[in-house]
Steps between C-alpha positions, in 0.01 A plus 500: 500500500564170320611432143145478362393827650811684367455339153134614495592855577769507225257346247243769589746771427609331176129485389459870582813588288359292210192706491712811463732370226493387147395129461820437306694539833284259689700181422818676622325605825370144553847352456638751750224411740563128458877564568416695821275214611774247456737719701242529775444122513875441531533765780217355704630146450819601681332660800393346824204609708540809710458303818314595822596736784733327750459352755208311347205483739424148384233470775303763302598448134583142436381308803220549753591556863324259737147646497398353833786661688475818705772694304568849630691722259743705714842666508822386651477788756160381609621149524801617697274662756290184539816297552642739768171495681516121517851519641367688801285200591757234426604270779766324288774687304328644185607392157425577137528250216590612149502319171763606262412455125209723398473634857828680574684434167398557138608194318382627162847644440644157555284356225588792257873460590490130412314560175775752401757228580326259272486763219875552538574127483523282189141361547323764295703399194279191478189704436356743243671834523177702476348312802821558706489866415145509637601309812774752561239773551346327797564718804417544859146639428406153375593321821239286668497221756674242269702478185193403307323806624803705371436361155127538515530858613731566206236388254656157412268197441661196672282275288712601207774223444777737415428721802472195728836378379667828589311516831620149592861596428470804713325306775780255525746782577247673719445191720871447540586866591185624675561262790882499501550754780724728295249646258283631786802701636589616150157617379239529779388838625296573809140605497533871567550583870463134613839504671407823679178338629677191628769717674222693663343173625841392631560844664177453701648186667298260282702187406516464122469162332541444125306200379547408136432213268854527360706182512755516773769288324529725193365839619590548872832668434357729232201580722727619792713702252188659361362601838830654583525673166175692553568562873215282637545419879542135548629225730619208298315226693178699448527478124308187416509319165371164386726190541266300289448669153195279429311603820192701437561863590172542698561190713868590552419852607207408718724252700771760541251759618374244753860446616571869531173549702631269773744772617374811343171683455476550128347857466553543131516262204570618146452297181413553129341159456135468626535123531815521718344773718190289545696211648727725702213707634339195643813458718522867577139616503574770759760665266449792262498278188593702192499441126741699303320548168780436242444174318354165606436168341125505534488148657170417676477603870316367794241709685614733773301674770767745619580842340778524243662831436619577143759759413617612159860577622696659783478861592811706546582548860 
């Protein structure tokens, strides 16, 4: 129910009361009604949108999944069985490749944590108090793929100059801290049961690779700490980050998958970005290529003629 609907209901009740009271009291009733309306408008002006259920299936709500792909909605247990069957036929040591952000880790908590740091800094003093009060009510349920999605999901109009000024201030801190390697350890949480799933893969003698678009210089140490924090099995040299922060993720990941394929048979490949998976799958077309349906950017994708399995999360083992 929005403010107009609520106001309409109240006005209807006032009109009913007027019919049952002396006309001399009608001006008093109308003043009371106007006072209530003002209070309602103030209340709703301080609220943010309720948000959407998380994780956001952006492939279904905001973006369209690649319509020409053979996408097979599945479960992690079904995917695991397919991977284990491929291992039986493998002539090379089998390996699984896992992305991190949006695939094994929920980075929405990182964004919310950084937003709270901004709110606790001196920066909000430069802006209108009522708007900052509204910003403070943004929460995890508003999280999307990007910081702008966070604001949009909260009901903010980034075309508004005041809102955009606040957004730009927050974005400066977000860009600095989101990629600093410390915030990810401080705030990130795992997608439920993702560490259990990777441990199960590892326990079946499948070599685990972590392949991420994180920048090695600033984020490698934090990434290793994060994997250790949540008890993911890993061998340090099989945790692969970008050395060039400006390299396109899809090209970087495709090249690394090609390199891994020289010594290993990639039996499983897990990503949350359709575009990345498309490029990687072309280098590992015999793998069980899996989309974890958390968030994705919606960037255009090339055509694929191999099946892609899509899971909504990881089952408890």
